[in-house]
N, C-alpha and C positions, 0 to 999 in steps of 0.2 A: 024349209024342211028339206027341200031337194038339195040345197047347198050343204046342209049339215050331213046328209048321207054321202055326198061326194067326198067331203073332207075325211069322213070316217074310212071310206074305202081306200083312199090314198095313203093314209097314215098307218093302215093295218099292216101292210107288208113290211114296213120299216120296223114296227114293233115286233113283228114275228121274227124278223131277222136278228133283232137285238136279243131275243130270247133263245135263239138257237145255240146249242153248245158248239164251242170252237173245236174243230178237229185238228189235231197235230200230226204231222208226218214224221214217223220214226225212220231214220236212215241208218242202215246197217254200216257201222264203221269198223267192223272187225278187221278187214283187210288193211284199212288205214292204220289202225293200231299196230297190227303185225308189222307193217312197214316201218313204223316208228321204233318198235322194239328191236327190229333187225334191219338196220339201215344197210343198204347195198353199198359195198365199198367201191369207190371209183377205181377204174383201171389205171394202173401206173405204167408209164412207158420207161423202160430201163435205158438209160443213156450210157454209152461206152465212154470210159475214161480216156482222155487223150494221152495219159502216161502209161506206157506199157514197158515190159522188160526189154523189148527191142529198142525203144527210144532211150531207155536208161543206158543200155549197152553202147549204143551209137554215141550218145552224149559223152559217156565216159571215155570212149576211144578218142574222140575229137579233143576232149579236155586234156587227156594225158599227152596227146601229140602236141597240143599248144604249149603246155608247160615244158615239155622236153625241148621244144624249139626255143622258147625264151631262155631256158637254162643254157642251151648251146650257144646262143648269142652272147649271153653274159660271160660264159667261159671263154669264148673266142675273143671277146674284147679284152679280158684279163690277160690272155696269152699274148696278144699283140702289144699290150702295154708293157708286159714283162720283157718281150723281145726288144722293144724300143729302148727301155731302160738299160738293158744289157748292151745294146749297140752304142748308146750315148756314153756309158761308163767305159766301154772298151774292155779289152782283155787285161787281166792282171799281168804285171811284168814278172811273172814267174812261170817257168815251164818253157819248153821248146823242143827242138829236134836234137837227136843225138844218134851217134853210130858207135856201137860197142861190140864186144866179142863175148859169145856164150861159152860154156865149158867145153863144147865140142869144136871150138875154134871157128864157128860160123859168125859172119857179120850180122848183127842184129840192129835194126833201125827202130826209131820211135814210131815210125809209121806202121810198123808191123803189128802194133797193138791197137790200131784204130778199130773202132767198133766194140772195144772192151773197156770195162772199168778197170783202172790200174791204181795200185798203191805202191809208191816207190820209197825206199829207205836207203840212205847213203851211210856207209860205215866201212869197217875194215876187219879182216879175219883175226887179227891179233888183239882185238879189243877185249879187255879183261872182264867187263861186267855190263856196261851200258848197251852195247850192240846186241849181246845175247838176250838181254831183257826186251829190247825193242823188237827183235826178230820173233821172240816168243809171242809178244803181243800182236805182231803182224800176222803170224800164223793162226793164232786163236781167232782174231777178228775175221779173217778170211774163211775159216771153218764155220763160224757161226752164220755168217752171211750166206754161205752156200747151203748149209743144212737146214737152217730155220727160215730163211727168207728167199731161198732159191735165187740168190743174186751171185753171179759168177764174177769174182774180182781176181785179177791177176796180180799177185804180189811180186815185186822185183827188188833185188838187192844190188846196189852199185857200189863198188869199192872206191874208196878215196885214197887208197894206198897202192898205186899201180906198180911201184917198185917191187914190193914183196908179194902182192896178191896176183898170181897168174890166173888165167881163166879156169884152169883145172882146180887150183886151190880154192877159188871162190865157189865153184860148183860143188866140191866136196863139203865145204863149210855150210852152205845153206841147206844141204840135205839132212844135217843134224837137227834142223828145226821143222822142215816140211818139204815133202817132195814137190809141192806145188810152187814153191818160191823159185824164181829164175835168177841165177847169179850172173852178173855181167862185170867184165873187166875191160881192159884196153890199154892203150899207150898213155903216156903222160898227157899228151895233147888231147886225146879223146876223152879222158877222164876230166881234164880241166874244162873242156867245152860243155860236158854234161853238167858239171857242178855250177858253171857260170849260168847256164840256162835256168837252173832251179835256185839260184842265189845261195848255193851251199858254200859255206866257209870251211876250209880245211887247211891245216898247217902241221907239218911234222915237228915233233918235239925233239929235244936233244937225245942222242943215242947213248946208251950205256956201254960198258966194256964189251958186251956181247953183240954190240951193234943193234940192240933192240930199242925201239922207241915207240912212243904213243902218238897217235894222230889226233890232234884237236879238231873237232868238226861240228857242224850243225847237227843237232839231234832232232830231226823232224821226219814224219811220214807224210808224204804228199799224195793227195787224191786227184786223179786225172779222169776226166769223162771220156766217153767213146769218141769224141771229136778231137781228142788230144789236148784239150784245154784244162788248165789248172782250175780246181774247184775249191779245195779246202786243204788244211794241214793240221797235223796233230803232234803236239809236243809230248814231253814225258808225263805231264799231268793228265793226259787222256789215257784211260785204260781201254781194254779191248771192247767193252760194252759201250762206252761213249763213242768210240770210233764206229761201231756197228750202227748206232742210232743216227750218227751224222751221215753215214753212207746211205742208209735207207731213205732218210729225208731228202738228201741231195739227188738221189736217183728218182724219187717221186716227183720232185720239182722238174728235173730234166725231162722225164717222160711226159709230164703235163705240158711242158713248154713246146715239145716237139711232136706231140700227137694230138690230133683233133678228136674230141669225143662228144657225142650227143648228150650223154649223161655225165656230169661231173663225178669224178671218182670218189666214192664214199671212203675208200681206203686212204686216199690222199688226205681227206678231211680228218680222219682219225690220227694219221701220222703227224699232221701239222698241229693238231690239238695236243697230242702227247708231247711234242717237242716244245 
């Protein structure tokens, strides 16, 4: 009996505990839900870009300088090659020194024209048609070069008829075409020397009853550079505009060959492409 009571007392709390209602704890999650609905944005750190207007400007300056330097090296190389080719080929066997007389009776030397572009034509004052045509062409080409291209070219007329063409007669003759043309005459020996230098052929034809004659001669206009060297020549098939184009091109080549530039001339490229 005693054992039965003891067991009943021991099992009673367990039964009671089993029959007790289970209490649940309610946790207020309003703040948690609010945080989920409005999540806090993480703070972002703004990083500065390594590329700025200053770096772009500096890079552009250095880049332009590098390109200019490379173009200068290429242009300098081309100039040196052109000079070497010119040296190997040598000067053409046309042109040379002369001493003649101007309309005022003063001695004029070929060296007096150094530093200038010169165009020379050989003819005579009694020429019926060819010489006037060539002098008109020479005058027009010189005018176009001066007014449109600002290139000062000195036109010169040298007579091949020293017997009849005195310095005064030559001076009066060229003024009929242009005040810019310089007329030169001289003795037979002086004229012969000038003609020989430029490989000009001339020969007096038979005289008529009035002792009038025609001089057969080379019909060419010669272009001479500022150093006194022969550059080009123009026959009857070249009109004034073709002569102008040739002079402009040859001057551009001469300037490029004798002048160092950091930037290659765009004008030179246009001229060469046009020619």
